[in-house]
N, C-alpha and C positions, 0 to 999 in steps of 0.2 A: 061666650067663649072663654072669658077670663074666669068665670065661675067654674066652668068645667075643668080648666087646668088646675085651679086651686084644689078642687075636689080630688082630682087624680093624684096630686102630690100629697094631699092629706092622707090618702089611703096607702101611702108608702110606695107609690110607683113613680119612679124618676126616669127620665130618658137616658138610655145607655150612651156612654161616651166611647170614642175610639172607633174600631172597625165593627161593622154589622155582624151579628151572629151568623155563623155559617158562611161568611164571606171570605175573600182572599186575605191571607195574613202573610207578612214577610217571613221568609225562611232564613234561618241562620246560615252564614257563609260556610261552604264545605270545608272540612278540615283538610289542610294541605298535608300530603304525605312527605315524609322526610326525603331528602335528595337521593339517598341510596336505594330507597324502595321505588322511586320514580325512574331510576336509571340502573336497572338490574344488570344490564349487559356491561355497561361501563364499570359498575362496581365489581363484577366478576373479573374483568381485565385488570383493574387496579389491584385486586387481591392477588392475582396470579403474578403480576410484576413484583409485588411486595415479597411474595414467597420466594421467587427466583433470586431477588436481590439479597435477601437474608441468607439463602443457601450459598450464593457466590461469595458473600463476605466471610461466611464461616469456612468455606473451602479454601479461599485465598489466604486467610489467616493461617490455616494449617500448613499449606505448602510453602509459605514464605519462610517459616521457621526451619523447615527441612532444607530449603535451598541455602540458607545462611549457615546451617550446621555442616552440611556435606555437599558441595557442588558436584553435580553429576559428571561422569567422565565424558559424556557427549558435549557438554559445554566447554570442556577443556580442549577439544579436538578440532576447533574451528580455525586453526591457524591459517590454513590455506584452502578451506572449503566453504565457499559461500559466506565468508565473513566480511561484512561491509567495511570494517576497518582495515582489512587486508592483512592483519597480523594478530598474533595472540596478545592478550592483555599482559601476560607475564613478560613478553618481549618488547613492550612499549610500542614504538612506532615502526619496529622492524617489519619489513615486507619480505615475502618469498623472493629469493634472488633469481636472476636469469638462470635457466636450466632446471628450476624446481617446478614440478607439475602443480597446478592449482585447478580447483574444480568449481564449476557453477552449473547447477542443474544437471543436464545430461552430458555436458561436455567437460573434458579434461584438457586444459591449455598448458602448453609448455613453450615459454619464450626461449628460443635457441640462440638468437644473436640480435644486436642492435647496431644500426649504422646511422651516423649523424652527419649533417652538413651537406647533403646531396642536393645539387641544384636541379638536376633533371633525372628522370627515370624512364625506362622503356627501351625500345629497340630503335633501330636507325630510322624506320619509317613510321613507327608508332611510339611517340614519346610525349611526356608532359613536363612542363617547366614550372617550378614552384614559385609562388608569390613571394615567399621568403626563402626557406630551405626545407628539404624533406628529412624527416627521421623515419627510417625503415625498421619496423619491428618484425623479425622473422618468427613465425609461430607454427606449432603443430597442434592440431585440434583433433581429439579422439572422442567418439560417441561412446560413453560408458553406460548409457541407458539401455532400455529394452525396446525402444521404438525409434523410428526415423526422426531426426531433428534438423531443422533448417538453420544454417549459419549465415550471418550477414556481417560484413565489416562495418556497416553503419551503426551497429549496436555497440561497438567498442569505442572506448574513450581513453585519452591519455592526458596527464596533468604534469605541469612543471612544479617547482618547489613552492611556489606561491599559491598553488591550488587552481590556477587557471586551466580550464578544460578545453581540449581540442578533439575534434571529430576526425575520423578517418576520411581520407580523400579517395573516393571510389574510382574516379576517373584516372587518377594517377596509378592506383592499384591495378586497374584493368589493363594498363599499358605494359605491365610486367608479364612476360610470357610464363605460362604454367602456374599462374597465381590462383590457387584453389580456395582462398578464404574470403572471397568477395560475396557471392550468393551461391550457396551450395547446400544440397540435401545430403546428410551423412547418415548411413544406416548403422545400427548397433554394432559395435566392435570395429568399425572402420575408422580411419583417420585421414586427414588431409594436411597439406603443408602449403604455406604461402607467406605473403608479406602484407602487413598492415602499414599503410603509408599515411604519415601525418605531415601536413604543410604548416610549418610554424615560422614565426619571425626569426630572421637571421640571428644566430647566437643563443637562441632558446634551447635549454636542455630539459628534455622530458625526463622526469624522475620516476614516474609510476604509470601503470596502465590498469584500467578497469575493464574486465572481460565478462561478457554476458552470453548465456546460451540462447537468450531471446531478449526482445526489447522490454519485457515485463519482469525479467528476473532480477534478483537482488544484486548480482555481480560479485566478483572477487578481484582483489587488487594484487598486483605483483610489481616488484621493483624493476626499473630499466637501467 
């Protein structure tokens, strides 16, 4: 046997090392695709977001310069119409006075009179007594829109000089005969009158009111 192996090697034949010929050989690991090719859908969304962001930045930059150079007339006319500050910037903290119509959404509000320091409201058999004292805000509300709109006294707020906010007292308002500003549906062009009643601590002076055509509106402020 040893002689045969020596003869085999002398003739130039050596046993093959490694894997047998024609047998299984390890394959190289598959090449990974880059992230953007593997997530084509997300890549398209990111590209769209990037394009929109660039467009917005360019558009915003152009409009900003125009606003600084020449403020539009519409921005100057928000003194008493849907202005959250309730007054014009030129007028400082000034608010529309009693008797001045103010608008929010589909409603035009006009405060006609303010009564303070009332202990009770209502009639002889239907009355309410204040926890502190009542402030009565007489108001006319007109629908200036083109559709019916619901009015609710619970959407209206009043504040004192420190900014403390008070809600309308619906039960006290309901005791006032002919009070049409509690819960009412107003058609376009029609108007109603009534009293918003606020129960405040004795000696409290309400200085402004915030009026809304709905609970979701921005509101407009007026002085009391």
